[in-house]
Backbone as CSV, one residue per row, in Angstrom:
resi,resn,N_x,N_y,N_z,CA_x,CA_y,CA_z,C_x,C_y,C_z
1,MET,-17.524,6.964,-2.926,-16.399,8.054,-2.750,-15.452,7.755,-3.932
2,ASN,-15.144,6.688,-3.790,-14.130,5.888,-4.309,-14.313,6.698,-6.334
3,ALA,-15.233,6.212,-6.831,-15.497,6.725,-8.213,-15.438,7.816,-8.490
4,GLN,-15.349,8.999,-7.232,-14.958,10.387,-7.300,-13.597,10.607,-7.173
5,ILE,-12.846,9.982,-6.892,-11.326,10.455,-6.456,-10.631,9.774,-8.169
6,LYS,-9.940,11.061,-8.296,-9.102,11.092,-9.500,-7.563,10.725,-9.000
7,TYR,-7.193,10.144,-9.930,-5.315,9.782,-9.676,-4.652,10.191,-10.889
8,LYS,-3.411,10.795,-10.528,-2.403,10.328,-11.840,-1.459,9.856,-11.251
9,TRP,-0.358,9.571,-12.037,1.041,8.777,-12.180,1.820,10.119,-12.108
10,ILE,2.830,10.060,-10.575,4.074,10.944,-10.588,5.197,10.040,-10.643
11,PRO,6.250,11.057,-11.054,7.345,10.125,-10.605,7.623,9.969,-9.042
12,THR,8.138,9.178,-8.553,8.649,9.463,-7.189,9.975,10.059,-6.812
13,LYS,10.266,10.534,-7.246,11.554,11.373,-7.195,10.791,13.075,-7.012
14,LYS,9.610,12.880,-7.546,8.876,14.825,-7.391,8.244,14.937,-6.356
15,LEU,8.396,13.771,-5.725,7.682,13.604,-4.128,8.403,14.795,-3.413
16,PRO,7.563,15.436,-2.283,8.293,16.223,-1.490,9.252,15.458,-0.470
17,LYS,10.812,15.758,-0.265,11.706,15.052,0.416,11.172,14.493,1.568
18,THR,10.938,14.749,2.480,10.299,13.816,3.670,9.485,12.554,3.523
19,ILE,8.831,12.420,1.856,7.966,11.304,1.746,8.992,10.615,1.064
20,ILE,9.345,10.833,0.259,10.393,10.030,-0.684,11.353,8.656,0.307
21,PRO,12.097,8.457,1.300,12.257,7.701,2.322,11.428,6.300,2.509
22,TYR,10.039,6.643,2.216,9.440,6.198,2.713,9.209,4.747,1.232
23,VAL,9.298,5.073,0.304,8.610,4.955,-1.042,10.131,4.012,-1.263
24,PRO,9.753,2.915,-1.055,11.119,1.790,-1.749,11.491,2.241,-3.373
25,SER,12.832,1.749,-3.321,13.231,2.937,-4.437,12.938,1.660,-5.760
26,ALA,12.318,0.537,-5.739,11.375,-0.309,-6.632,10.876,0.326,-7.533
27,TYR,10.003,1.532,-7.070,8.667,2.197,-7.228,9.138,3.614,-8.175
28,THR,9.483,3.559,-9.444,9.920,4.918,-9.401,8.462,6.371,-10.257
29,LYS,7.446,5.534,-10.073,6.226,6.348,-10.197,5.182,5.914,-9.134
30,ILE,4.346,6.534,-8.999,3.027,6.478,-7.820,2.159,6.939,-8.160
31,ARG,0.979,6.541,-7.625,-0.094,7.085,-7.834,-0.843,8.233,-6.726
32,MET,-0.727,9.504,-7.419,-1.490,10.511,-6.657,-2.967,11.219,-6.696
33,VAL,-3.427,11.136,-5.460,-4.648,11.584,-5.650,-4.921,13.218,-6.224
34,THR,-5.703,13.253,-6.974,-5.439,14.483,-7.545,-6.879,15.859,-7.153
35,ASN,-7.447,15.705,-6.426,-8.934,16.261,-6.008,-8.589,17.372,-5.276
36,ASP,-8.551,18.656,-6.114,-7.736,19.609,-5.259,-8.682,20.230,-4.253
37,ILE,-10.106,19.969,-3.927,-11.065,20.413,-3.204,-10.563,19.484,-1.928
38,LEU,-10.226,18.256,-2.041,-10.089,17.406,-1.045,-8.723,17.986,-0.250
39,ARG,-7.573,17.755,-1.167,-6.443,18.565,-0.532,-6.124,19.739,-0.359
40,LYS,-6.835,20.800,-0.463,-7.260,21.961,0.139,-7.766,21.814,1.434
41,HIS,-8.705,21.127,1.550,-9.729,21.185,3.049,-9.271,19.636,3.670
42,LEU,-8.439,19.605,3.712,-8.097,18.500,4.536,-7.997,18.525,6.130
43,PHE,-8.505,17.608,6.886,-8.277,17.667,8.390,-7.837,16.231,8.393
44,GLN,-7.035,16.091,9.734,-6.917,14.714,10.467,-7.699,13.776,10.184
45,GLY,-8.728,13.430,10.034,-9.766,12.359,9.838,-9.428,12.280,8.534
46,THR,-9.533,13.152,7.480,-9.504,12.649,6.244,-8.056,11.959,5.995
47,LEU,-7.234,12.085,6.343,-6.099,10.867,6.152,-6.397,9.400,6.483
48,ASP,-7.769,9.181,7.708,-7.754,7.894,7.807,-8.851,7.378,6.959
49,GLU,-10.124,8.163,6.489,-10.635,7.793,5.565,-10.221,7.392,4.295
50,MET,-9.191,8.228,3.839,-8.235,7.817,2.905,-7.716,6.651,2.368
51,LYS,-7.338,6.229,3.605,-6.447,4.565,3.726,-7.402,3.489,2.936
52,PRO,-8.460,2.764,3.136,-9.123,1.926,2.466,-9.658,2.572,0.660
53,ILE,-9.754,3.810,0.683,-9.201,4.239,-0.910,-8.314,3.833,-1.537
54,LEU,-7.483,4.375,-0.802,-5.656,4.214,-1.496,-5.342,2.610,-1.648
55,GLU,-5.557,1.652,-0.085,-5.197,0.581,-0.892,-6.424,0.029,-1.848
56,ASP,-7.316,0.224,-2.133,-7.882,-0.245,-3.361,-7.242,0.254,-4.754
57,GLU,-7.047,1.546,-4.628,-5.976,1.737,-5.794,-5.100,0.872,-5.777
58,THR,-3.920,0.678,-4.909,-3.180,0.096,-4.742,-3.045,-1.074,-5.028
59,LYS,-4.222,-1.871,-4.783,-4.150,-3.152,-4.981,-4.654,-2.780,-6.801
60,LYS,-5.419,-2.453,-7.328,-5.762,-2.544,-8.506,-4.203,-2.477,-9.841
61,THR,-3.264,-1.256,-8.663,-1.971,-0.937,-9.683,-0.583,-1.187,-9.520
62,ASN,-0.642,-2.527,-8.381,0.167,-2.565,-7.573,1.311,-1.856,-7.405
63,ALA,1.029,-0.505,-7.158,2.165,0.250,-7.244,1.682,1.562,-5.916
64,PRO,2.649,2.020,-5.161,2.077,2.978,-4.103,0.804,4.253,-4.257
65,ALA,0.264,4.296,-3.713,-0.990,5.480,-3.618,-0.562,6.459,-2.477
66,ILE,-0.888,7.831,-2.824,-1.002,8.993,-1.783,-1.445,9.924,-1.735
67,PHE,-2.058,10.068,-0.582,-3.119,11.309,-0.734,-2.370,12.608,0.222
68,MET,-2.147,13.589,-0.504,-1.411,14.849,0.847,-2.151,16.068,0.478
69,SER,-1.898,16.606,1.534,-2.726,18.317,1.338,-1.933,18.584,0.482
70,ALA,-2.613,19.934,0.088,-2.194,21.194,-1.081,-0.802,21.568,-0.529
71,ASP,-0.824,21.798,0.670,0.272,22.171,1.076,1.887,21.046,1.471
72,ASN,1.441,19.657,1.422,2.557,18.714,1.001,2.761,17.988,2.387
73,LYS,2.018,19.155,3.505,2.559,18.741,4.916,1.897,17.323,5.964
74,LYS,0.615,17.218,5.285,0.026,16.257,5.800,-0.044,15.048,4.353
75,PHE,-0.236,14.089,5.132,-0.266,12.744,3.640,-0.368,11.683,4.633
76,VAL,-1.062,10.403,3.694,-1.110,9.246,3.987,-0.726,8.366,2.723
77,ILE,-0.025,7.442,2.914,0.607,6.556,1.403,0.414,5.368,1.635
78,VAL,0.081,4.444,0.996,-0.350,2.468,0.568,1.092,2.493,0.009
79,ILE,1.744,1.562,0.553,2.456,0.833,-0.364,2.452,-0.706,0.170
80,PRO,2.246,-1.230,-1.278,2.132,-2.307,-1.067,3.576,-3.301,-0.726
81,LYS,3.250,-4.334,-0.094,4.530,-5.212,0.578,4.559,-6.721,0.627
82,LYS,5.757,-7.164,0.448,5.001,-8.742,0.686,6.261,-9.089,2.274
83,SER,5.139,-10.261,2.922,5.703,-10.398,4.241,5.525,-12.006,4.276
84,GLU,6.473,-12.350,5.103,6.466,-13.959,4.927,5.099,-14.312,6.396
85,GLU,4.975,-13.139,7.322,3.587,-13.756,8.427,2.536,-13.752,7.301
86,CYS,2.327,-12.775,6.080,1.076,-12.801,5.136,0.835,-13.726,4.701
87,MET,2.087,-14.626,3.883,2.120,-15.279,2.996,1.468,-14.558,1.460
88,GLU,1.081,-15.580,0.973,0.540,-15.217,-0.407,-0.207,-13.969,-0.517
89,MET,-1.184,-13.702,0.510,-2.114,-12.803,0.592,-1.468,-11.445,0.414
90,GLY,-0.168,-10.893,0.605,0.210,-10.004,0.466,-0.166,-9.020,1.267
91,SER,1.097,-7.899,1.834,0.769,-6.975,2.817,0.893,-5.410,2.427
92,PHE,0.435,-4.459,3.475,0.517,-3.090,2.854,1.258,-2.527,4.194
93,GLU,2.040,-1.295,3.734,2.327,-0.648,4.651,1.915,0.833,4.522
94,ILE,1.233,1.416,5.652,0.917,3.022,5.288,1.719,3.560,6.341
95,VAL,1.674,5.072,5.872,2.253,5.684,6.278,1.241,7.458,6.466
96,SER,1.287,7.719,7.262,0.800,8.973,7.689,1.199,9.951,8.481
97,THR,0.751,11.157,8.448,1.226,12.237,9.763,0.218,11.928,10.883
98,SER,0.516,12.114,12.072,-0.107,12.161,13.263,-0.491,14.060,13.279
99,LEU,-1.069,14.027,13.975,-1.533,15.836,14.827,-0.460,16.540,14.790
100,THR,0.661,16.060,15.288,1.855,16.918,15.364,2.757,16.750,13.925
101,ASP,2.216,16.437,13.170,3.063,15.984,11.566,4.297,14.862,11.749
102,GLN,4.061,14.098,12.695,5.280,13.316,12.636,4.759,11.725,12.256
103,PRO,5.390,11.286,11.742,4.963,9.572,10.690,4.434,8.942,11.910
104,ILE,3.601,8.039,10.869,2.956,6.997,12.148,3.091,5.995,10.439
105,VAL,3.410,4.791,11.152,3.436,3.798,10.478,3.044,2.299,10.912
106,GLU,2.452,2.046,10.076,1.377,1.125,10.383,1.402,-0.291,9.153
107,LYS,1.336,-1.601,9.599,1.809,-2.627,8.921,0.800,-4.108,8.967
108,TYR,0.402,-4.024,7.778,-0.941,-5.171,8.127,-1.107,-6.086,6.412
109,CYS,-1.724,-7.396,6.885,-2.354,-8.356,5.665,-3.547,-7.716,4.916
110,THR,-3.436,-8.079,3.767,-4.492,-7.538,2.498,-5.428,-8.347,3.104
111,HIS,-6.404,-7.952,2.398,-7.402,-9.273,2.634,-8.664,-8.639,1.564
112,ASP,-9.749,-9.561,1.213,-10.763,-9.208,0.519,-11.276,-8.208,0.283
């Protein structure tokens, strides 16, 4: 599925105002999934399925990667972070919307 996902760079300031606070100010642009069919037909499980795909893009670009519904109400964003607990491995923070559109924040160390 990774090979079929298409991205484009977008300025962070062009993100919906509800998402901007989650992106560290050091990132002036991020990678956004542009596949219209996926964005139009998103269901809650799609957000979970996109996490490892966005993680791969984040590893390649060292920039946050986001997948949003066509109406921008549902989203998942993977943000590269540094953490003492993870040492040189690095870490990620993932923010996604719940079934009730509330943000869920997860943090974990990177892996191979």
